[in-house]
C-alpha positions as CSV (number, residue, x, y, z in Angstrom):
1,M,111.6,12.6,-15.9
2,I,113.5,12.2,-19.2
3,R,111.5,12.6,-22.4
4,N,111.4,9.7,-24.8
5,R,114.1,9.7,-27.3
6,K,113.7,9.9,-30.9
7,P,116.0,8.1,-33.5
8,S,134.9,46.2,-37.0
9,E,132.4,48.8,-35.9
10,G,130.4,50.7,-38.4
11,S,129.2,53.7,-36.4
12,P,127.1,55.9,-38.5
13,P,128.6,59.6,-38.5
14,F,127.0,62.4,-36.5
15,S,126.9,65.9,-37.6
16,A,129.3,68.4,-36.4
17,G,126.7,70.5,-35.0
18,Y,125.0,67.7,-33.0
19,I,128.5,66.9,-31.8
20,L,129.3,70.5,-30.9
21,L,125.8,70.8,-28.9
22,L,126.5,67.7,-26.8
23,A,130.1,69.2,-26.2
24,L,128.3,72.3,-24.6
25,L,126.2,70.1,-22.4
26,P,128.3,68.7,-19.5
27,I,128.8,71.6,-17.4
28,A,125.0,72.4,-17.2
29,L,124.2,68.9,-16.7
30,T,126.5,68.5,-13.8
31,V,124.8,71.2,-11.9
32,G,121.4,69.6,-12.5
33,F,123.1,66.0,-11.4
34,M,124.2,67.6,-8.1
35,A,120.9,69.0,-7.4
36,C,119.3,65.7,-7.7
37,H,121.7,64.2,-5.2
38,L,123.4,62.0,-7.7
39,S,126.9,60.8,-7.5
40,E,129.5,63.4,-6.6
41,Q,131.6,62.0,-9.4
42,A,128.8,61.9,-12.2
43,E,130.1,61.7,-15.6
44,S,129.2,63.9,-18.5
45,P,127.5,62.4,-21.4
46,A,129.3,61.1,-24.2
47,V,129.8,63.1,-27.3
48,A,127.9,61.2,-29.7
49,P,126.2,57.8,-29.5
50,K,128.6,54.8,-30.7
51,L,126.2,52.4,-32.4
52,P,126.9,48.7,-32.5
53,P,127.6,47.0,-35.7
54,T,124.8,44.8,-35.9
55,A,120.9,45.2,-35.8
56,V,118.3,44.0,-33.5
57,Y,116.4,41.0,-34.3
58,W,113.0,39.8,-33.2
59,N,111.6,36.4,-33.4
60,K,110.7,35.2,-36.8
61,S,107.6,33.1,-37.6
62,P,106.8,30.4,-36.4
63,L,108.5,31.4,-33.2
64,S,106.3,33.0,-30.5
65,S,106.9,36.8,-30.1
66,N,109.2,38.0,-27.6
67,A,108.3,40.7,-25.3
68,F,111.7,42.7,-25.8
69,A,114.7,42.2,-28.1
70,T,118.1,42.0,-26.3
71,L,120.6,44.6,-27.8
72,P,123.6,43.6,-29.5
73,L,126.7,43.5,-27.2
74,G,128.2,47.0,-27.2
75,S,124.9,48.8,-27.5
76,I,125.0,49.4,-23.7
77,K,128.1,50.9,-21.9
78,P,128.6,51.1,-18.1
79,R,129.0,54.5,-16.4
80,G,129.6,55.4,-12.7
81,W,130.0,52.8,-10.1
82,L,128.9,50.1,-12.6
83,K,131.9,51.0,-14.6
84,R,134.2,51.0,-11.9
85,Q,133.0,47.7,-10.8
86,L,133.5,46.0,-14.2
87,E,137.2,47.8,-13.9
88,I,137.8,45.9,-10.6
89,Q,136.9,42.7,-12.3
90,A,139.1,43.2,-15.2
91,N,141.9,44.1,-13.0
92,G,141.2,41.0,-10.8
93,L,140.9,37.4,-11.7
94,T,138.9,37.8,-14.9
95,G,141.6,39.9,-16.3
96,H,144.7,37.6,-15.3
97,L,143.2,34.0,-14.7
98,D,144.5,32.5,-18.1
99,E,147.9,33.7,-17.1
100,F,148.5,31.2,-14.2
101,W,145.7,28.9,-14.1
102,P,146.6,25.8,-15.4
103,D,142.9,25.0,-16.5
104,L,142.9,28.0,-18.7
105,R,146.6,28.7,-19.2
106,D,146.8,25.0,-20.8
107,S,143.4,24.8,-22.1
108,G,142.4,22.2,-24.8
109,W,140.3,25.1,-26.0
110,I,143.4,27.0,-27.2
111,G,145.3,23.8,-28.4
112,G,146.7,22.9,-24.8
113,T,146.5,19.5,-23.4
114,G,145.1,21.1,-20.0
115,E,141.3,20.8,-19.1
116,S,139.4,20.6,-22.3
117,W,135.6,20.3,-21.1
118,E,133.6,23.4,-19.7
119,R,136.2,25.7,-18.1
120,G,137.6,27.5,-21.2
121,P,133.9,28.4,-22.6
122,Y,132.9,29.2,-19.1
123,Y,135.6,31.8,-18.8
124,L,135.0,33.3,-22.3
125,D,131.2,33.7,-21.5
126,G,132.3,36.4,-19.1
127,L,135.5,37.6,-20.7
128,V,133.9,38.5,-24.0
129,P,131.2,40.8,-22.8
130,L,133.7,42.4,-20.3
131,A,136.1,43.1,-22.7
132,Y,133.7,44.9,-25.2
133,L,131.8,46.4,-22.6
134,L,135.0,48.2,-21.2
135,E,136.6,48.5,-24.9
136,D,139.5,47.2,-23.2
137,Q,142.1,46.0,-25.9
138,R,144.1,43.9,-23.6
139,L,141.0,41.8,-22.8
140,I,139.8,41.7,-26.4
141,D,143.0,40.5,-27.5
142,K,142.7,37.7,-24.8
143,A,139.2,36.9,-26.1
144,K,140.3,36.7,-29.8
145,K,142.8,34.3,-29.1
146,W,140.3,31.7,-27.8
147,I,137.6,32.5,-30.5
148,A,140.1,32.2,-33.3
149,W,141.1,28.7,-32.1
150,T,137.6,27.5,-32.0
151,I,136.8,28.9,-35.5
152,E,140.0,27.9,-37.3
153,H,140.1,24.5,-35.7
154,Q,136.4,23.5,-36.7
155,R,136.7,20.1,-38.4
156,A,135.4,19.1,-41.7
157,D,132.3,17.2,-40.3
158,G,131.3,20.5,-38.5
159,R,132.6,19.7,-34.7
160,I,134.2,22.4,-32.7
161,G,136.3,22.2,-29.5
162,P,139.2,20.1,-28.5
163,E,139.8,16.5,-29.8
164,L,138.4,14.0,-27.4
165,G,140.4,11.9,-25.0
166,K,143.7,14.0,-25.0
167,A,143.3,16.2,-21.8
168,K,142.2,16.3,-18.2
169,Y,138.6,15.0,-17.5
170,A,139.0,13.0,-20.8
171,T,137.2,9.9,-19.7
172,V,135.2,11.4,-16.9
173,W,133.4,14.2,-18.6
174,Q,134.7,14.9,-22.0
175,E,133.6,11.4,-23.7
176,S,130.4,11.1,-21.5
177,D,129.0,14.5,-22.3
178,T,130.5,15.9,-25.3
179,W,127.5,18.3,-26.2
180,W,127.3,20.5,-23.1
181,P,130.6,22.5,-23.3
182,N,129.8,23.5,-27.0
183,M,126.5,24.8,-25.8
184,I,128.4,27.4,-23.8
185,M,130.9,28.0,-26.6
186,L,128.0,28.8,-29.1
187,K,126.6,31.3,-26.4
188,V,130.2,32.8,-26.5
189,L,130.2,33.0,-30.3
190,T,126.8,34.7,-30.5
191,Q,128.1,37.6,-28.2
192,Y,131.4,37.9,-30.0
193,Q,129.5,38.1,-33.5
194,E,127.4,41.1,-32.1
195,A,130.1,42.9,-30.9
196,T,132.3,42.7,-34.0
197,S,130.2,41.3,-37.1
198,D,132.9,38.9,-37.6
199,P,131.6,37.1,-41.0
200,R,133.1,33.7,-39.8
201,V,130.7,33.0,-37.1
202,I,127.6,32.3,-38.5
203,P,128.7,29.9,-41.1
204,V,130.7,27.9,-38.0
205,M,127.5,27.7,-36.2
206,E,125.4,26.5,-39.3
207,R,128.0,23.7,-40.0
208,Y,128.2,22.8,-36.2
209,F,124.3,22.5,-36.1
210,D,124.2,20.4,-39.3
211,Y,126.6,18.0,-37.8
212,Q,125.0,17.7,-34.4
213,S,121.5,17.2,-36.1
214,K,122.9,14.1,-37.9
215,L,124.5,12.7,-34.9
216,L,122.1,13.3,-32.2
217,S,120.2,10.2,-32.5
218,Q,123.0,7.9,-32.2
219,A,124.6,10.3,-29.6
220,P,121.8,11.7,-27.5
221,L,122.3,14.3,-24.7
222,K,123.3,13.1,-21.5
223,E,123.8,14.3,-17.9
224,W,124.4,17.9,-17.9
225,A,123.6,18.6,-21.4
226,Q,120.3,16.8,-20.9
227,H,119.5,19.3,-18.0
228,R,121.1,22.4,-19.6
229,W,119.6,22.2,-23.1
230,A,117.8,25.4,-23.3
231,D,121.2,27.1,-23.3
232,E,121.5,25.5,-26.9
233,V,118.0,26.6,-27.9
234,L,119.1,30.4,-27.2
235,S,121.6,30.1,-29.8
236,L,119.5,28.1,-32.3
237,V,116.8,30.9,-31.9
238,W,119.5,33.7,-32.3
239,L,120.8,31.8,-35.5
240,Y,117.1,31.2,-36.9
241,N,116.4,34.9,-36.5
242,R,119.2,35.8,-38.7
243,T,118.9,32.9,-41.2
244,G,115.1,31.6,-41.1
245,N,116.6,28.3,-41.8
246,P,113.7,25.9,-40.3
247,K,116.1,22.9,-39.6
248,L,117.3,24.9,-36.6
249,L,114.0,24.8,-35.2
250,D,113.9,21.0,-36.0
251,L,117.0,20.6,-34.2
252,A,115.8,22.5,-30.9
253,R,112.9,20.0,-31.0
254,Q,115.2,17.0,-31.1
255,L,116.9,18.4,-28.0
256,H,113.6,19.0,-26.3
257,E,112.6,15.3,-26.9
258,Q,115.9,14.3,-25.1
259,S,115.9,16.7,-22.3
260,Y,115.0,16.4,-18.7
261,D,111.4,17.5,-18.1
262,W,111.8,20.6,-15.7
263,Q,108.1,21.6,-16.1
264,A,107.1,18.3,-14.8
265,H,109.8,18.5,-11.9
266,F,108.2,21.4,-10.5
267,A,104.6,20.4,-11.1
268,D,105.3,17.4,-8.9
269,F,108.1,18.9,-6.7
270,K,109.5,16.2,-4.5
271,Y,112.0,18.2,-2.7
272,P,110.4,20.1,0.1
273,R,113.5,20.1,2.3
274,K,117.1,19.9,2.3
275,V,118.0,16.7,0.5
276,T,120.4,13.9,2.1
277,K,123.5,13.1,0.5
278,K,121.9,9.7,-0.6
279,E,119.1,11.7,-2.4
280,V,121.2,14.0,-4.4
281,N,121.3,14.0,-8.3
282,L,121.3,16.1,-11.4
283,H,117.8,17.3,-10.7
284,S,118.2,18.8,-7.1
285,H,121.8,20.4,-8.4
286,V,121.7,24.2,-7.6
287,V,123.1,25.2,-10.7
288,N,121.0,23.0,-13.1
289,N,118.2,24.7,-11.3
290,S,119.4,28.3,-11.8
291,M,119.8,27.6,-15.5
292,A,116.3,25.7,-15.4
293,I,114.7,29.1,-14.3
294,K,114.6,30.0,-18.0
295,T,114.1,27.0,-19.6
296,S,110.3,26.6,-20.1
297,A,110.1,30.3,-21.2
298,V,113.0,29.8,-23.7
299,W,111.2,26.5,-25.1
300,W,107.9,28.5,-25.3
301,Q,109.4,30.3,-28.1
302,V,109.5,27.2,-30.2
303,S,106.5,25.4,-28.7
304,G,103.9,28.2,-28.4
305,D,102.4,26.2,-25.7
306,E,100.7,28.4,-22.8
307,S,101.8,25.8,-20.1
308,D,105.5,26.5,-21.1
309,R,105.0,30.1,-20.6
310,K,103.2,29.6,-17.2
311,A,105.6,27.1,-15.9
312,I,108.1,29.7,-14.7
313,Y,105.8,31.0,-12.2
314,Q,105.4,27.6,-10.6
315,L,109.2,26.9,-10.4
316,Q,109.8,30.1,-8.9
317,E,107.1,29.5,-6.3
318,Q,108.3,26.1,-5.4
319,L,112.0,27.2,-5.3
320,D,111.0,30.4,-2.8
321,R,108.8,28.0,-0.7
322,Y,111.1,25.3,0.1
323,H,114.6,26.6,-0.8
324,G,114.3,30.6,-0.9
325,Q,116.7,33.0,0.8
326,A,116.5,36.7,1.5
327,T,119.0,37.4,-1.6
328,G,116.3,36.2,-3.9
329,I,118.6,33.2,-4.9
330,H,117.8,29.7,-3.5
331,S,120.0,27.7,-1.4
332,G,122.1,24.9,-2.7
333,D,125.4,23.6,-1.4
334,E,125.4,22.1,-3.9
335,H,122.1,20.7,-4.0
336,Y,118.8,21.9,-2.6
337,A,119.5,22.7,1.2
338,G,116.3,24.2,2.6
339,L,115.4,27.6,4.2
340,D,118.1,27.8,6.8
341,P,120.2,31.1,6.4
342,S,123.3,29.2,7.3
343,Q,123.1,26.8,4.4
344,G,124.9,28.2,1.3
345,T,124.2,28.7,-2.2
346,E,126.9,28.2,-4.9
347,L,128.3,31.2,-7.0
348,C,127.6,29.4,-10.2
349,A,124.0,29.4,-9.1
350,V,124.1,33.2,-8.8
351,V,125.3,34.0,-12.0
352,E,123.3,31.7,-13.9
353,A,120.1,32.6,-12.1
354,T,120.8,36.4,-12.9
355,F,121.5,35.2,-16.6
356,S,118.1,33.2,-16.7
357,L,116.2,36.2,-15.4
358,E,117.7,38.4,-18.2
359,Q,116.3,36.0,-20.7
360,L,112.8,35.8,-19.1
361,L,112.8,39.7,-19.4
362,A,113.5,39.5,-22.9
363,V,110.7,36.7,-23.7
364,L,108.0,37.4,-21.3
365,G,108.3,41.1,-20.4
366,D,107.2,40.6,-16.8
367,P,108.8,43.6,-14.5
368,A,108.8,40.9,-11.5
369,F,111.8,39.5,-13.1
370,G,113.8,42.7,-13.2
371,D,113.0,43.1,-9.3
372,R,114.5,39.6,-8.5
373,L,117.2,40.3,-11.1
374,E,118.4,43.5,-9.2
375,R,117.9,41.7,-5.9
376,I,120.3,39.1,-6.7
377,T,122.7,41.2,-8.7
378,F,122.9,44.0,-5.9
379,N,123.2,41.6,-2.9
380,A,124.3,38.0,-3.8
381,L,126.6,38.7,-6.5
382,P,129.0,41.2,-4.9
383,A,128.9,39.2,-1.6
384,A,130.6,36.1,-3.0
385,F,133.5,38.0,-4.1
386,K,136.9,39.5,-2.3
387,K,136.2,43.3,-2.9
388,D,139.0,43.4,-5.3
389,M,137.6,40.4,-7.1
390,W,141.0,38.4,-6.5
391,A,139.2,35.6,-4.8
392,H,135.7,34.2,-4.5
393,Q,133.5,31.9,-2.5
394,Y,132.0,28.6,-3.7
395,D,129.3,29.0,-1.2
396,Q,128.0,32.1,0.4
397,Q,125.7,32.0,3.4
398,V,123.0,34.6,4.2
399,N,124.0,34.4,8.0
400,Q,127.7,34.0,7.4
401,V,129.8,34.4,10.6
402,M,133.1,32.6,9.7
403,C,134.7,31.6,6.5
404,S,137.2,28.8,7.5
405,V,138.3,25.6,6.4
406,L,136.5,23.3,9.0
407,P,135.1,19.9,8.8
408,G,131.5,19.2,10.0
409,R,129.7,22.0,8.3
410,N,126.4,21.3,7.4
411,W,126.8,21.5,3.5
412,T,124.7,19.0,1.5
413,T,127.7,17.6,-0.3
414,N,130.5,20.3,-0.5
415,N,134.0,20.3,0.9
416,P,135.3,22.1,4.4
417,D,136.8,25.0,2.3
418,S,133.6,25.8,0.4
419,N,133.0,29.1,2.0
420,I,136.5,30.6,2.0
421,F,137.6,33.3,-0.3
422,G,140.0,31.9,-2.7
423,L,141.3,30.9,-6.1
424,E,139.6,27.4,-6.6
425,P,137.7,26.7,-3.5
426,N,135.7,23.4,-3.3
427,F,136.0,22.9,-7.2
428,G,137.0,25.1,-10.1
429,C,133.6,25.5,-12.0
430,C,133.0,28.7,-10.1
431,T,136.4,29.9,-10.8
432,A,135.8,29.5,-14.6
433,N,131.9,30.6,-14.7
434,M,131.7,33.4,-12.1
435,H,132.8,36.0,-14.7
436,Q,129.6,36.5,-16.6
437,G,127.8,37.9,-13.6
438,W,128.4,41.7,-13.8
439,P,129.1,42.0,-17.6
440,K,125.9,40.3,-18.5
441,F,123.7,42.5,-16.1
442,A,125.4,45.7,-17.7
443,S,124.7,44.3,-21.2
444,H,121.0,43.7,-20.3
445,L,120.0,46.9,-18.5
446,W,118.4,48.1,-21.7
447,M,116.1,46.1,-24.5
448,A,114.3,47.1,-27.5
449,T,110.6,47.5,-27.7
450,R,108.3,46.3,-30.6
451,E,107.2,49.8,-31.1
452,G,110.4,51.1,-32.0
453,G,111.5,52.2,-28.5
454,L,113.7,51.2,-25.7
455,A,113.0,49.8,-22.3
456,A,114.9,50.2,-19.0
457,V,114.5,46.8,-17.5
458,A,117.0,47.2,-14.7
459,Y,118.8,50.4,-13.2
460,A,122.4,51.1,-13.2
461,P,124.6,54.2,-14.5
462,S,125.0,53.4,-18.2
463,Q,124.6,54.6,-21.7
464,V,122.6,52.9,-24.4
465,S,122.9,53.8,-28.1
466,A,120.6,52.3,-30.6
467,E,118.2,53.0,-33.5
468,V,114.7,53.8,-32.6
469,A,111.5,54.4,-34.8
470,N,111.9,56.0,-38.2
471,G,115.5,55.1,-38.5
472,V,116.8,57.7,-35.9
473,N,119.8,57.1,-33.8
474,V,119.7,57.8,-30.1
475,A,121.8,57.8,-27.0
476,I,120.3,57.7,-23.4
477,V,122.6,58.6,-20.6
478,E,121.5,57.2,-17.3
479,D,123.0,59.0,-14.3
480,T,122.3,57.5,-11.1
481,D,123.7,56.1,-7.8
482,Y,121.0,53.6,-7.8
483,P,120.6,50.9,-5.9
484,F,122.1,53.1,-3.1
485,R,120.0,56.2,-3.7
486,D,116.4,56.6,-5.1
487,R,116.8,58.7,-8.2
488,V,117.6,58.1,-11.9
489,R,118.2,60.7,-14.3
490,L,117.8,59.9,-18.2
491,T,119.0,62.3,-20.7
492,V,118.0,61.5,-24.2
493,Y,120.1,62.5,-27.4
494,P,118.4,61.7,-30.5
495,T,120.2,62.7,-33.7
496,A,116.9,64.3,-34.9
497,P,113.7,65.0,-32.9
498,S,111.9,61.6,-33.1
499,K,108.6,60.1,-31.6
500,F,109.3,56.7,-29.9
501,P,108.2,55.1,-26.6
502,L,110.6,55.1,-23.7
503,V,109.4,52.0,-21.3
504,L,110.4,52.2,-17.8
505,R,110.2,49.4,-15.1
506,V,108.7,50.6,-11.8
507,P,109.7,48.4,-9.2
508,A,107.0,46.6,-7.2
509,W,108.4,47.9,-3.9
510,A,108.4,51.5,-5.1
511,D,105.0,52.9,-3.5
512,G,104.7,56.5,-4.5
513,A,107.1,56.2,-7.5
514,M,107.3,59.2,-9.4
515,I,108.5,60.1,-13.2
516,T,108.6,63.6,-14.6
517,V,109.7,64.3,-18.1
518,Q,111.1,68.1,-18.5
519,G,109.7,68.8,-15.1
520,Q,106.1,67.5,-15.8
521,K,104.7,64.7,-13.8
522,E,103.6,61.5,-15.3
523,A,100.1,60.1,-14.5
524,G,99.3,56.8,-14.0
525,V,102.7,55.4,-12.7
526,K,102.3,52.1,-10.7
527,P,104.7,50.1,-8.7
528,G,105.1,46.5,-10.3
529,T,104.5,47.6,-13.9
530,F,106.2,49.0,-17.1
531,H,105.4,52.7,-17.5
532,T,105.4,53.9,-21.2
533,I,106.1,57.5,-22.1
534,S,105.6,57.9,-25.9
535,R,106.4,61.4,-26.9
536,E,108.6,63.4,-29.5
537,W,111.9,63.5,-27.9
538,K,114.5,66.1,-28.6
539,S,118.3,66.2,-27.8
540,G,118.7,67.1,-24.1
541,D,115.2,65.9,-22.9
542,V,115.2,64.6,-19.3
543,A,113.0,62.1,-17.6
544,E,113.6,61.7,-14.1
545,L,112.6,58.8,-11.8
546,I,112.1,58.9,-8.0
547,F,111.5,55.4,-6.4
548,P,110.7,55.9,-2.7
549,M,112.9,53.2,-0.6
550,P,111.1,53.0,2.6
551,L,112.5,50.4,5.1
552,K,110.7,47.1,5.0
553,V,110.9,44.2,7.4
554,T,110.3,40.6,5.7
555,R,109.9,37.3,7.5
556,W,112.0,34.3,6.9
557,Y,113.1,30.9,8.6
558,R,111.7,30.3,12.0
559,D,109.9,34.1,12.0
560,G,113.2,35.5,11.5
561,V,113.5,39.1,10.2
562,A,115.5,40.9,7.5
563,I,115.8,44.7,6.6
564,N,115.3,45.8,3.2
565,R,115.3,49.1,1.5
566,G,114.4,48.9,-2.2
567,P,116.5,46.3,-3.9
568,L,118.9,46.1,-1.0
569,L,119.1,43.8,1.9
570,F,121.0,45.0,5.1
571,S,123.2,42.8,7.3
572,L,125.3,43.3,10.5
573,A,128.6,44.8,10.0
574,M,131.0,42.6,11.6
575,G,134.7,43.1,12.6
576,E,137.0,41.0,10.6
577,E,140.4,39.0,10.6
578,W,141.6,37.9,7.2
579,K,144.3,35.1,7.5
580,Q,146.0,33.9,4.3
581,I,146.1,30.1,4.2
582,K,147.2,29.2,0.9
583,G,148.6,30.6,-2.3
584,E,150.3,33.7,-3.3
585,V,149.0,37.1,-3.2
586,P,147.1,38.3,-5.2
587,H,145.6,35.0,-5.9
588,A,145.6,33.6,-2.3
589,D,143.2,31.7,-0.3
590,W,141.7,33.6,2.8
591,E,139.9,32.6,6.0
592,V,138.0,35.3,7.5
593,H,137.3,35.5,11.3
594,P,134.9,37.4,13.2
595,T,136.3,39.8,15.7
596,T,133.1,41.2,17.0
597,A,130.0,39.6,18.4
598,W,127.2,38.3,16.0
599,N,124.5,36.5,18.0
600,Y,121.8,39.3,18.2
601,A,118.3,39.5,18.2
602,L,116.8,42.7,16.5
603,V,114.8,44.9,18.6
604,I,112.3,46.2,16.0
605,D,108.6,46.9,15.2
606,P,108.3,45.3,11.9
607,E,105.2,47.4,11.4
608,K,107.1,50.7,11.9
609,P,110.7,49.9,11.3
610,E,111.6,53.6,10.8
611,D,110.8,54.1,14.4
612,S,114.0,51.9,15.4
613,L,116.3,52.3,12.6
614,S,118.1,55.3,11.1
615,L,120.1,55.4,7.8
616,E,123.1,57.6,7.0
617,E,124.0,58.1,3.2
618,R,127.8,58.2,2.5
619,P,129.5,58.9,-0.8
620,V,129.5,56.0,-3.4
621,A,133.2,55.1,-3.4
622,D,135.3,53.5,-5.9
623,A,134.5,50.0,-4.6
624,P,131.1,50.6,-3.0
625,F,130.5,46.8,-2.3
626,S,133.1,46.7,0.4
627,P,132.6,47.2,4.2
628,E,134.6,50.4,4.3
629,G,133.1,51.6,1.1
630,A,129.4,51.0,2.0
631,P,127.5,53.9,0.7
632,L,124.7,53.3,3.3
633,R,125.0,52.8,7.1
634,M,122.0,52.0,9.4
635,K,121.7,52.3,13.0
636,A,119.7,49.6,14.7
637,K,119.1,48.1,18.4
638,G,119.9,44.5,19.3
639,R,120.1,42.2,22.2
640,K,122.6,39.3,22.4
641,V,121.1,35.7,22.4
642,S,123.6,33.7,24.5
643,E,122.2,30.5,23.5
644,W,122.7,31.3,19.8
645,K,126.2,29.9,19.3
646,L,128.5,28.6,16.5
647,V,128.0,25.3,15.2
648,A,130.9,23.7,13.2
649,G,132.0,27.1,12.1
650,S,128.4,28.4,11.1
651,A,125.8,30.3,12.8
652,G,123.8,27.5,14.7
653,P,120.0,26.9,14.0
654,L,118.1,30.3,14.0
655,P,116.2,30.8,17.4
656,Q,112.5,30.9,17.0
657,S,111.0,34.3,17.0
658,P,110.2,36.3,19.1
659,V,113.0,35.3,21.3
660,R,113.3,36.4,24.9
661,T,116.8,37.7,26.1
662,N,117.9,39.1,29.3
663,E,120.7,41.0,27.7
664,P,120.9,45.0,27.6
665,E,120.2,46.8,24.4
666,E,123.1,47.3,22.1
667,D,123.8,49.9,19.3
668,L,124.3,47.8,15.9
669,T,125.3,49.0,12.4
670,L,123.8,47.6,9.4
671,I,125.4,48.0,5.8
672,P,124.1,46.7,2.6
673,Y,124.3,42.8,2.2
674,G,126.8,43.0,-0.9
675,C,129.2,45.1,1.1
676,T,129.9,42.5,3.6
677,N,132.0,39.3,4.2
678,L,130.7,38.5,7.4
679,R,127.1,39.0,8.4
680,V,124.1,38.3,10.0
681,T,121.2,39.1,7.5
682,V,118.1,37.1,9.1
683,F,117.7,37.9,12.8
684,P,115.8,36.5,15.5
685,Q,113.2,39.3,16.7
686,A,113.7,40.1,20.2
687,A,110.4,39.7,22.1
688,S,108.5,42.9,23.2
689,G,109.7,44.2,26.5
690,G,113.2,42.5,26.5
691,K,113.5,40.7,29.7
């Protein structure tokens, strides 16, 4: 389904009186936070909002109107557990990978003779937002070295990037698909420009797009670029909203004409099961599909065609029906792999899916995308990393009972080492691309509204600083231990009293959700909507959100059951033995073997899960996404299923529920999925009466 081809930061000062007022607030606020059962380590609010150096840009005519506008990189700062998670990342592979991994250390994107295709840009796509979110000068200096090389080595005709044919993968990738890696680097440049206002970036992009528009008919999109073309449309829209140059939209239309038709792909979906090795192609590739999640909505901004706007829902329905997993992501190891929870999902697909959902939130404004964004981010994302983020998996499994190098696993195309934790298991694309997940989630928690307000589209501890209606600067401090707790506290600090809307996503699962402002309960709060509070806000005003998190049972493959609480999925906590098999600490390769049983059927009444499950809250530790640091532990009952055994290192076919077993009941402990390395998540349900 290929379409026919056609031939320094400038923060405004705040008054001394305002700064003094904010300086007096932390003690009183800390008492309030403790009363609301927030983190015992809650931070005091910032003394003054630090505003980013660039403004918010909305779609210019003739583009379709976007629901929200993303805020410039630097507008949102992580706090609490989220900041600690980003610091773990900075101290792990992201902060050091370029120092020893040849594909980055010798990259052609900094003038070397190493890999010169996608891996340098992929790495920067996570390094740049991480560096500026943390204001980490060491990481900023690393990023600037790469950015400077790209800017300073733009050729006279407008080309960017390494010279062709002089480095690793030169003939296989570099010469056959020259457009794709540049698409990533363009996204990097837009983020860097937002954070720094570097005046060189926009002229570089203008020259590049002019060069591409002249050459595209002779050198059309191929392979990866043909499937991932929407990533470039994002940068074209970004630049058009700043310059108004209509040629940029003409180029977007050229790309569209040469692209793979994802809308038609899902309208006539031909992959209702796990594909065979003979069937695999770029259309069935898991990462291409994660990138495709945003494609129709991104293109709708240019086309204005309602069918493009609606196509995302058909895409998601097809992926969920035939390849959906309990974590919210679709299977793919590394192509469509069906519904079995022992099939894998590639880490690249996880981080690209979350980025796609962030774009969907901005363009379409559907709160359901926020629900799914959190579901993937709080479950699938952290589970794919060693908890110090010095190692990662290529494939994760929802039911993952052993991580080992073992031939015969039922992967679609991947290698025997795909689910170990390591530096470069299976293939190095995830080693380069995994870095964007947490930073981009943090930088998209808040968005601007057309009415001059701010929208909380996802929840995590943070501070947003922006200009709202009437030109007033405001900081909103979000203190919360969400998703481990059910309360969010927002404290508003405008530089002057100002009326503007505060738009809050109410998750679809949050029946009985309550929002109060200055202690007064808001009316009309409905799950699955955005709730708008429009009032005059004064410094220190507080909005509190309570999202009840009842235990819920969901049905999956072969009627297996999974336990959910709010956005979190729960899994069996298993004993682990880590075995170093390759490399040097800290960036070694590890197998993880079980030391406890895993083959249990859950004893539970799906209609009344609270009768058989009990929850214990623990402090939110410095590494909450780890077995020992899990902030929640759940007690459950299970019976072993003797016929459910290992098959080639993976949990064998899930028994059909309900399953009868003569084994006695045992006490089980469940913890959040993102805290696990080994786990069972989709359980068979034990038949009533047991024996």
